[in-house]
SERO-4910 file (N, C-alpha, C, O; in steps of 0.05 Angstrom, whole numbers):
BEGIN
 pado doro    nc1    nc2    nc3   cac1   cac2   cac3    cc1    cc2    cc3    oc1    oc2    oc3
  Unk    A   1464   1949   1963   1489   1935   1965   1507   1947   1982   1511   1971   1981
  Unk    A   1518   1935   1996   1534   1943   2015   1566   1960   2006   1568   1965   1982
  Unk    A   1579   1965   2016   1600   1982   2003   1622   1969   2015   1619   1960   2038
  Unk    A   1643   1966   2004   1674   1955   2003   1682   1968   2027   1673   1990   2034
  Unk    A   1704   1953   2040   1714   1971   2058   1739   1980   2052   1756   1967   2040
  Unk    A   1741   2001   2059   1773   2017   2051   1789   1999   2046   1787   1977   2057
  Unk    A   1812   2006   2024   1833   1992   2027   1847   1991   2045   1846   2012   2058
  Unk    A   1865   1973   2056   1880   1967   2078   1906   1995   2073   1901   2013   2057
  Unk    A   1926   1994   2086   1955   2011   2081   1972   2001   2063   1988   2015   2051
  Unk    A   1970   1978   2060   1988   1971   2036   1979   1968   2011   1996   1964   1993
  Unk    A   1951   1970   2006   1942   1982   1981   1942   2001   1975   1946   2007   1952
  Unk    A   1938   2024   2003   1936   2054   1989   1963   2067   1980   1966   2086   1965
  Unk    A   1983   2052   1993   2007   2055   1983   2021   2055   1962   2037   2072   1953
  Unk    A   2014   2020   1946   2020   2021   1922   2033   2041   1904   2055   2039   1894
  Unk    A   2014   2062   1900   2030   2079   1874   2046   2096   1880   2055   2112   1864
  Unk    A   2055   2096   1910   2073   2116   1916   2094   2103   1929   2116   2113   1924
  Unk    A   2094   2086   1941   2124   2073   1952   2136   2046   1927   2121   2031   1914
  Unk    A   2164   2047   1926   2175   2037   1906   2210   2036   1913   2221   2056   1923
  Unk    A   2222   2018   1909   2254   2020   1916   2266   2037   1906   2266   2043   1882
  Unk    A   2281   2048   1928   2288   2077   1916   2324   2063   1908   2334   2043   1917
  Unk    A   2334   2083   1889   2357   2082   1871   2380   2077   1903   2377   2082   1927
  Unk    A   2399   2068   1891   2424   2059   1922   2438   2089   1918   2449   2095   1939
  Unk    A   2440   2102   1904   2456   2130   1913   2447   2150   1934   2462   2160   1950
  Unk    A   2420   2154   1930   2402   2177   1944   2378   2161   1961   2355   2170   1958
  Unk    A   2384   2138   1978   2363   2121   1990   2349   2139   2006   2325   2141   2002
  Unk    A   2360   2155   2025   2344   2170   2045   2342   2190   2036   2340   2205   2055
  Unk    A   2342   2202   2017   2331   2233   2001   2307   2221   1995   2287   2230   2005
  Unk    A   2306   2197   1977   2286   2187   1958   2267   2174   1986   2248   2187   1994
  Unk    A   2273   2158   1994   2255   2148   2013   2236   2165   2034   2216   2156   2045
  Unk    A   2249   2193   2038   2243   2218   2056   2212   2225   2034   2189   2223   2041
  Unk    A   2223   2231   2008   2202   2244   1992   2182   2227   1987   2160   2237   1983
  Unk    A   2187   2194   1985   2164   2186   1982   2144   2186   2001   2121   2191   1994
  Unk    A   2150   2179   2027   2141   2177   2058   2127   2202   2057   2102   2203   2060
  Unk    A   2142   2225   2054   2130   2257   2047   2102   2265   2029   2085   2283   2030
  Unk    A   2107   2241   2009   2083   2236   1992   2054   2225   2004   2031   2233   2000
  Unk    A   2064   2201   2021   2047   2191   2030   2035   2201   2052   2018   2186   2061
  Unk    A   2038   2222   2065   2027   2240   2083   2013   2260   2077   1992   2266   2088
  Unk    A   2024   2271   2061   2025   2300   2046   1995   2289   2026   1977   2306   2028
  Unk    A   1990   2271   2011   1971   2265   2001   1943   2253   2019   1919   2256   2013
  Unk    A   1952   2242   2038   1932   2230   2061   1925   2201   2056   1903   2190   2059
  Unk    A   1947   2189   2049   1944   2162   2036   1939   2139   2065   1927   2117   2067
  Unk    A   1956   2156   2086   1948   2148   2111   1932   2163   2127   1942   2183   2136
  Unk    A   1912   2159   2132   1899   2189   2150   1907   2195   2178   1914   2180   2195
  Unk    A   1903   2219   2179   1913   2227   2209   1906   2217   2227   1881   2219   2227
  Unk    A   1915   2204   2247   1910   2187   2270   1922   2159   2264   1929   2144   2283
  Unk    A   1925   2151   2237   1923   2126   2236   1954   2125   2237   1971   2144   2238
  Unk    A   1959   2092   2235   1988   2080   2238   2003   2078   2210   1991   2067   2191
  Unk    A   2032   2091   2204   2038   2081   2180   2043   2049   2182   2045   2039   2205
  Unk    A   2046   2030   2156   2063   2001   2158   2083   2002   2187   2094   2018   2202
  Unk    A   2079   1983   2184   2110   1972   2204   2127   1974   2190   2126   1971   2165
  Unk    A   2154   1983   2211   2178   1995   2202   2197   1967   2180   2216   1972   2165
  Unk    A   2188   1946   2182   2205   1913   2164   2182   1915   2140   2188   1904   2119
  Unk    A   2156   1929   2142   2141   1929   2120   2153   1947   2099   2151   1944   2075
  Unk    A   2168   1972   2113   2165   1995   2097   2192   1995   2089   2198   2006   2067
  Unk    A   2207   1987   2101   2239   1986   2093   2238   1964   2066   2244   1970   2043
  Unk    A   2233   1946   2074   2225   1922   2050   2219   1937   2031   2234   1942   2012
  Unk    A   2190   1948   2034   2177   1964   1997   2198   1980   1992   2200   1981   1967
  Unk    A   2220   1996   2006   2232   2019   2003   2260   2007   1992   2273   2021   1977
  Unk    A   2267   1989   1996   2288   1976   1994   2314   1988   2009   2336   1987   1998
  Unk    A   2311   1998   2031   2331   2008   2048   2329   1993   2083   2313   1978   2094
  Unk    A   2350   2005   2087   2356   1981   2116   2337   1999   2138   2330   2022   2136
  Unk    A   2331   1983   2156   2313   1995   2181   2327   2026   2191   2315   2047   2195
  Unk    A   2359   2020   2194   2369   2045   2213   2365   2067   2190   2364   2089   2201
  Unk    A   2362   2070   2163   2355   2083   2141   2328   2097   2149   2325   2121   2155
  Unk    A   2312   2080   2149   2280   2082   2152   2281   2096   2180   2273   2120   2181
  Unk    A   2289   2085   2201   2292   2105   2222   2299   2136   2223   2287   2153   2236
  Unk    A   2314   2139   2211   2328   2167   2202   2306   2179   2186   2296   2200   2195
  Unk    A   2299   2172   2171   2284   2186   2149   2245   2190   2174   2231   2210   2178
  Unk    A   2243   2165   2184   2215   2176   2207   2220   2199   2221   2204   2217   2221
  Unk    A   2249   2202   2236   2259   2215   2257   2256   2259   2244   2250   2280   2255
  Unk    A   2265   2249   2217   2261   2272   2202   2222   2279   2208   2211   2299   2217
  Unk    A   2214   2257   2200   2183   2272   2201   2178   2281   2224   2168   2303   2226
  Unk    A   2185   2266   2249   2172   2270   2276   2188   2297   2281   2177   2309   2299
  Unk    A   2204   2308   2273   2217   2331   2278   2199   2355   2269   2188   2372   2283
  Unk    A   2200   2351   2238   2178   2362   2225   2150   2363   2235   2134   2378   2224
  Unk    A   2139   2344   2260   2116   2354   2268   2093   2332   2248   2069   2340   2250
  Unk    A   2097   2307   2230   2080   2310   2211   2075   2276   2226   2054   2264   2224
  Unk    A   2094   2267   2238   2078   2241   2250   2095   2240   2284   2113   2255   2294
  Unk    A   2083   2219   2294   2092   2214   2322   2094   2190   2332   2076   2174   2325
  Unk    A   2112   2181   2351   2126   2153   2352   2104   2153   2380   2101   2173   2393
  Unk    A   2089   2122   2386   2082   2120   2406   2089   2083   2418   2089   2064   2402
  Unk    A   2093   2081   2440   2108   2058   2452   2079   2044   2461   2056   2053   2464
  Unk    A   2094   2012   2464   2070   2001   2479   2063   1972   2450   2075   1967   2429
  Unk    A   2046   1963   2461   2032   1936   2449   2021   1955   2419   2025   1950   2395
  Unk    A   2008   1972   2430   1999   1983   2398   2003   2007   2390   1985   2022   2382
  Unk    A   2038   2013   2394   2051   2029   2386   2057   2028   2358   2047   2011   2343
  Unk    A   2075   2049   2348   2087   2050   2324   2083   2079   2313   2075   2096   2330
  Unk    A   2086   2085   2292   2095   2118   2283   2064   2121   2270   2057   2106   2251
  Unk    A   2051   2138   2278   2026   2153   2267   2026   2174   2254   2042   2191   2259
  Unk    A   2015   2176   2241   2008   2206   2222   1984   2228   2238   1960   2225   2239
  Unk    A   1999   2250   2247   1981   2263   2257   1957   2278   2237   1953   2273   2213
  Unk    A   1947   2292   2251   1916   2299   2237   1934   2320   2218   1954   2331   2225
  Unk    A   1924   2322   2199   1935   2347   2176   1929   2373   2190   1947   2390   2188
  Unk    A   1908   2379   2203   1907   2410   2217   1931   2411   2241   1940   2431   2250
  Unk    A   1936   2393   2246   1959   2391   2266   1979   2397   2254   1995   2415   2260
  Unk    A   1981   2377   2231   2013   2376   2214   2024   2402   2202   2046   2413   2205
  Unk    A   1996   2414   2182   2005   2430   2169   1987   2455   2178   1962   2453   2174
  Unk    A   1995   2476   2190   1982   2498   2201   1971   2509   2177   1974   2497   2155
  Unk    A   1953   2541   2178   1942   2556   2159   1962   2567   2149   1962   2570   2124
  Unk    A   1981   2575   2162   2002   2598   2149   2019   2578   2128   2022   2580   2103
  Unk    A   2027   2561   2145   2049   2543   2125   2034   2529   2103   2046   2516   2085
  Unk    A   2004   2533   2104   1993   2516   2077   1991   2540   2051   1987   2538   2027
  Unk    A   1995   2564   2069   1989   2585   2047   2011   2592   2038   2014   2599   2014
  Unk    A   2030   2591   2053   2062   2598   2041   2073   2582   2030   2096   2587   2025
  Unk    A   2062   2553   2019   2067   2533   2005   2055   2544   1980   2070   2549   1961
  Unk    A   2028   2549   1977   2011   2554   1961   2016   2578   1945   2010   2580   1921
  Unk    A   2027   2598   1958   2037   2617   1947   2063   2621   1930   2070   2641   1918
  Unk    A   2076   2599   1932   2098   2591   1915   2098   2573   1889   2117   2566   1875
  Unk    A   2071   2569   1889   2059   2553   1867   2053   2564   1842   2033   2577   1843
  Unk    A   2067   2561   1816   2054   2570   1792   2027   2547   1785   2031   2524   1778
  Unk    A   2003   2559   1790   1975   2545   1788   1974   2535   1757   1969   2512   1750
  Unk    A   1979   2552   1743   1973   2536   1718   1990   2525   1706   1985   2515   1684
  Unk    A   2022   2524   1719   2039   2499   1706   2035   2474   1724   2042   2451   1717
  Unk    A   2025   2480   1743   2015   2446   1757   1985   2437   1744   1980   2413   1741
  Unk    A   1967   2456   1738   1942   2441   1719   1955   2435   1703   1958   2410   1703
  Unk    A   1964   2446   1687   1972   2435   1659   1990   2410   1661   1990   2397   1640
  Unk    A   2002   2404   1678   2026   2386   1683   2011   2355   1692   2018   2333   1685
  Unk    A   1987   2363   1709   1969   2340   1726   1954   2336   1696   1958   2315   1684
  Unk    A   1938   2356   1683   1922   2346   1657   1945   2325   1634   1941   2303   1625
  Unk    A   1965   2339   1629   1973   2317   1611   1986   2283   1627   1987   2262   1615
  Unk    A   1992   2288   1646   1991   2258   1665   1971   2246   1666   1972   2222   1660
  Unk    A   1949   2256   1672   1923   2245   1680   1907   2238   1657   1892   2218   1657
  Unk    A   1911   2253   1636   1898   2243   1608   1920   2223   1594   1909   2202   1588
  Unk    A   1936   2224   1590   1956   2204   1592   1951   2176   1594   1943   2159   1578
  Unk    A   1959   2176   1620   1945   2149   1640   1914   2136   1632   1906   2113   1626
  Unk    A   1905   2157   1634   1870   2151   1625   1872   2132   1588   1861   2112   1580
  Unk    A   1886   2146   1579   1885   2136   1549   1905   2111   1547   1900   2095   1528
  Unk    A   1922   2106   1561   1945   2083   1564   1923   2057   1573   1916   2037   1560
  Unk    A   1914   2065   1600   1904   2042   1609   1877   2031   1589   1873   2007   1586
  Unk    A   1863   2047   1579   1840   2040   1556   1855   2033   1538   1843   2012   1531
  Unk    A   1877   2034   1521   1892   2027   1491   1899   2000   1504   1886   1982   1495
  Unk    A   1915   1994   1521   1934   1972   1529   1912   1950   1545   1919   1927   1548
  Unk    A   1895   1957   1553   1876   1942   1576   1887   1932   1597   1912   1929   1597
  Unk    A   1871   1925   1618   1881   1918   1641   1864   1889   1649   1842   1880   1644
  Unk    A   1888   1879   1662   1881   1849   1668   1856   1845   1688   1847   1865   1698
  Unk    A   1848   1825   1692   1818   1818   1711   1834   1831   1739   1822   1849   1749
  Unk    A   1852   1826   1749   1863   1836   1772   1860   1869   1772   1845   1881   1787
  Unk    A   1877   1880   1755   1869   1910   1753   1845   1922   1751   1836   1941   1765
  Unk    A   1835   1909   1732   1806   1917   1727   1797   1928   1755   1794   1951   1762
  Unk    A   1795   1896   1774   1782   1902   1793   1785   1916   1816   1768   1922   1833
  Unk    A   1820   1923   1814   1826   1949   1828   1816   1974   1825   1810   1990   1843
  Unk    A   1813   1977   1800   1800   2004   1789   1771   2007   1794   1762   2030   1794
  Unk    A   1756   1986   1798   1724   1989   1799   1730   1986   1832   1713   1999   1844
  Unk    A   1745   1975   1846   1746   1977   1877   1750   2008   1886   1731   2018   1897
  Unk    A   1777   2025   1880   1775   2047   1876   1754   2066   1875   1750   2082   1894
  Unk    A   1741   2065   1856   1717   2081   1846   1698   2080   1862   1687   2101   1870
  Unk    A   1686   2045   1873   1669   2047   1895   1684   2053   1927   1673   2053   1949
  Unk    A   1700   2057   1922   1703   2072   1955   1705   2105   1956   1710   2118   1976
  Unk    A   1697   2117   1925   1692   2141   1929   1660   2145   1929   1653   2167   1921
  Unk    A   1643   2129   1935   1615   2127   1934   1606   2132   1959   1614   2120   1979
  Unk    A   1585   2156   1959   1581   2152   1996   1600   2159   2013   1596   2157   2037
  Unk    A   1630   2170   2000   1643   2166   2021   1638   2198   2041   1627   2216   2029
  Unk    A   1645   2202   2063   1640   2217   2084   1655   2245   2070   1677   2247   2059
  Unk    A   1638   2263   2073   1653   2291   2065   1686   2292   2070   1706   2294   2055
  Unk    A   1681   2291   2099   1707   2299   2110   1732   2275   2091   1756   2278   2093
  Unk    A   1724   2261   2080   1748   2235   2068   1741   2239   2043   1752   2226   2027
  Unk    A   1724   2255   2036   1719   2249   1997   1746   2252   1988   1756   2233   1976
  Unk    A   1761   2276   1994   1789   2280   1980   1811   2258   1980   1827   2254   1961
  Unk    A   1810   2247   2003   1822   2227   2009   1827   2203   1985   1848   2193   1976
  Unk    A   1796   2196   1977   1793   2172   1975   1795   2183   1941   1804   2167   1925
  Unk    A   1787   2205   1934   1787   2216   1904   1813   2209   1893   1820   2199   1872
  Unk    A   1831   2222   1918   1864   2215   1909   1876   2196   1903   1895   2193   1887
  Unk    A   1859   2174   1923   1873   2146   1918   1859   2134   1890   1870   2114   1879
  Unk    A   1835   2144   1877   1827   2132   1860   1845   2142   1830   1850   2126   1812
  Unk    A   1851   2168   1830   1867   2179   1811   1898   2163   1812   1907   2151   1792
  Unk    A   1909   2166   1831   1931   2147   1839   1931   2124   1829   1951   2114   1820
  Unk    A   1906   2111   1832   1909   2076   1822   1908   2077   1798   1916   2056   1787
  Unk    A   1897   2098   1780   1892   2098   1746   1922   2111   1738   1931   2108   1715
  Unk    A   1935   2126   1759   1966   2129   1743   1981   2108   1746   2000   2106   1729
  Unk    A   1979   2088   1766   1992   2070   1769   1990   2045   1752   2009   2030   1745
  Unk    A   1968   2043   1747   1952   2020   1730   1960   2023   1699   1957   2004   1684
  Unk    A   1973   2051   1690   1980   2049   1661   2003   2038   1656   2007   2030   1632
  Unk    A   2021   2034   1673   2044   2012   1670   2066   2027   1671   2087   2014   1671
  Unk    A   2068   2057   1671   2094   2072   1672   2101   2083   1704   2091   2104   1714
  Unk    A   2117   2067   1716   2121   2074   1738   2132   2114   1741   2128   2129   1759
  Unk    A   2147   2117   1714   2154   2145   1725   2140   2167   1719   2145   2190   1724
  Unk    A   2116   2155   1706   2087   2170   1703   2076   2172   1726   2064   2193   1733
  Unk    A   2077   2149   1741   2060   2153   1761   2066   2162   1782   2049   2173   1796
  Unk    A   2101   2157   1789   2110   2178   1802   2114   2213   1799   2121   2230   1816
  Unk    A   2106   2214   1774   2115   2240   1776   2071   2252   1773   2062   2275   1770
  Unk    A   2063   2237   1774   2038   2247   1784   2027   2245   1819   2008   2258   1828
  Unk    A   2043   2227   1834   2039   2226   1856   2055   2254   1866   2043   2268   1883
  Unk    A   2075   2262   1857   2083   2291   1865   2066   2306   1854   2057   2317   1875
  Unk    A   2053   2316   1836   2044   2338   1826   2015   2335   1842   2003   2355   1852
  Unk    A   2005   2304   1844   1974   2307   1855   1980   2321   1894   1964   2330   1911
  Unk    A   2008   2318   1897   2009   2322   1928   2002   2357   1930   1987   2368   1946
  Unk    A   2017   2369   1909   2013   2400   1909   1978   2407   1901   1965   2425   1911
  Unk    A   1970   2389   1880   1938   2402   1878   1923   2393   1907   1908   2409   1918
  Unk    A   1925   2374   1915   1920   2371   1943   1916   2403   1959   1897   2417   1964
  Unk    A   1945   2405   1966   1948   2435   1974   1929   2454   1966   1913   2464   1983
  Unk    A   1927   2461   1943   1905   2475   1926   1883   2476   1935   1873   2496   1946
  Unk    A   1869   2445   1930   1849   2439   1931   1837   2442   1970   1814   2446   1976
  Unk    A   1858   2441   1989   1854   2455   2012   1849   2478   2025   1842   2484   2048
  Unk    A   1857   2493   1999   1850   2521   2005   1820   2543   1992   1815   2567   1989
  Unk    A   1805   2512   1985   1776   2523   1969   1754   2500   1989   1762   2482   2004
  Unk    A   1732   2506   1984   1713   2491   2003   1704   2469   1991   1708   2473   1967
  Unk    A   1695   2452   1993   1687   2431   1984   1658   2440   1978   1645   2457   1991
  Unk    A   1645   2421   1950   1620   2437   1935   1611   2417   1940   1629   2400   1943
  Unk    A   1586   2408   1942   1571   2383   1939   1567   2378   1911   1574   2358   1898
  Unk    A   1557   2397   1904   1553   2401   1870   1573   2390   1855   1569   2373   1837
  Unk    A   1600   2400   1861   1617   2395   1841   1625   2367   1847   1632   2355   1827
  Unk    A   1626   2353   1869   1625   2328   1879   1614   2310   1870   1624   2288   1866
  Unk    A   1589   2316   1864   1569   2299   1848   1576   2295   1822   1574   2273   1810
  Unk    A   1584   2316   1812   1586   2318   1782   1618   2306   1778   1623   2297   1756
  Unk    A   1637   2307   1796   1656   2292   1793   1657   2260   1799   1676   2246   1792
  Unk    A   1634   2249   1811   1625   2223   1811   1623   2216   1782   1638   2204   1768
  Unk    A   1596   2228   1777   1594   2230   1747   1618   2217   1726   1619   2197   1711
  Unk    A   1632   2233   1730   1656   2234   1705   1675   2214   1719   1692   2204   1704
  Unk    A   1673   2206   1746   1697   2177   1755   1686   2158   1738   1700   2145   1722
  Unk    A   1655   2155   1743   1642   2132   1728   1647   2124   1707   1655   2101   1702
  Unk    A   1642   2150   1686   1646   2142   1664   1677   2145   1652   1681   2134   1631
  Unk    A   1687   2153   1658   1717   2145   1659   1728   2120   1656   1743   2109   1639
  Unk    A   1712   2110   1684   1725   2078   1694   1713   2060   1669   1725   2043   1655
  Unk    A   1685   2069   1667   1674   2056   1646   1685   2057   1615   1679   2038   1600
  Unk    A   1698   2075   1608   1717   2084   1585   1735   2060   1582   1734   2044   1564
  Unk    A   1755   2061   1606   1778   2046   1608   1771   2018   1608   1787   2002   1598
  Unk    A   1751   2011   1619   1746   1985   1622   1735   1971   1592   1737   1947   1586
  Unk    A   1728   1985   1583   1714   1980   1549   1733   1985   1527   1730   1980   1504
  Unk    A   1759   1999   1542   1777   1997   1517   1770   2026   1501   1776   2025   1477
  Unk    A   1763   2041   1507   1758   2070   1491   1779   2088   1504   1778   2096   1527
  Unk    A   1796   2092   1488   1820   2103   1489   1812   2136   1491   1814   2154   1508
  Unk    A   1801   2131   1465   1787   2166   1458   1778   2184   1479   1787   2205   1487
  Unk    A   1750   2163   1488   1738   2169   1511   1744   2170   1540   1729   2181   1556
  Unk    A   1761   2160   1545   1772   2159   1572   1791   2186   1575   1793   2198   1596
  Unk    A   1803   2194   1552   1824   2210   1545   1804   2240   1550   1810   2257   1567
  Unk    A   1786   2241   1536   1768   2266   1529   1750   2264   1565   1753   2284   1580
  Unk    A   1737   2244   1574   1725   2243   1595   1750   2260   1614   1751   2285   1615
  Unk    A   1763   2249   1622   1791   2255   1644   1799   2285   1631   1792   2302   1648
  Unk    A   1811   2298   1607   1809   2322   1601   1778   2340   1605   1778   2364   1601
  Unk    A   1763   2330   1610   1741   2347   1615   1737   2344   1646   1724   2362   1656
  Unk    A   1744   2329   1659   1752   2328   1687   1765   2349   1705   1757   2363   1724
  Unk    A   1788   2346   1694   1811   2362   1704   1804   2388   1695   1812   2405   1710
  Unk    A   1789   2397   1673   1786   2422   1666   1767   2430   1686   1767   2454   1689
  Unk    A   1748   2416   1704   1726   2428   1720   1741   2434   1746   1738   2454   1761
  Unk    A   1758   2410   1750   1785   2417   1778   1797   2445   1771   1800   2459   1791
  Unk    A   1804   2456   1747   1820   2475   1744   1803   2498   1745   1810   2519   1757
  Unk    A   1785   2497   1736   1760   2518   1734   1756   2527   1766   1757   2551   1772
  Unk    A   1751   2508   1785   1748   2515   1807   1778   2534   1826   1777   2553   1842
  Unk    A   1797   2521   1817   1820   2528   1834   1828   2554   1828   1835   2572   1843
  Unk    A   1827   2553   1790   1829   2588   1789   1807   2611   1797   1813   2634   1802
  Unk    A   1786   2604   1797   1762   2620   1809   1766   2627   1837   1763   2650   1844
  Unk    A   1775   2606   1855   1776   2614   1883   1807   2621   1889   1812   2630   1911
  Unk    A   1830   2619   1870   1850   2623   1874   1874   2642   1861   1897   2645   1870
  Unk    A   1861   2654   1836   1878   2671   1825   1859   2694   1817   1868   2714   1806
***
């Protein structure tokens, strides 16, 4: 069976982008687009959605959006290209975040706090999705996100894994939880970028992903929570082993 095409930019950004509050439009828009870049939801070398689409989804003016994009460009995270095929493009992660900068960010992280908070959010989201059930459209989205992780190129696996977890967080029905998870996942990805990709671990993770989705779609809240807790524990063990 052929694999589905990767989700388009709008689909990838759904778990993160949401209308900002009136008082802090610039700051919150900057936070959200930074999450999009740091989570790899738009891979390096690809274009962000058009300004009109981004501004509409964030609920800000295009003038404010351009100020946000200027900050990202000044920080070396994106670049602007002119012409028929122009737009704002995400710079490859290796260029945008040098090793020294990544090490600096990680050195400031309380790893245990991040791992525990991540587990609370992920276990809670899995349980909520299973307990309340998903519509046919939402069930399809979860299956699609899982399918995109199957046979993913090694270099793209973590991005697709991130999309699966973000999708589950979004589908639980709590925008607050989804927003908090996007933030903590960004930090988790910084930590993961400091350790090697281990094929044995990825194969194990894929089995856990499949069991998790099965439990959610079957309405097995206890099973979904247990599987997610085990999955988070495996990642935590690797991060502790390499980084502490």
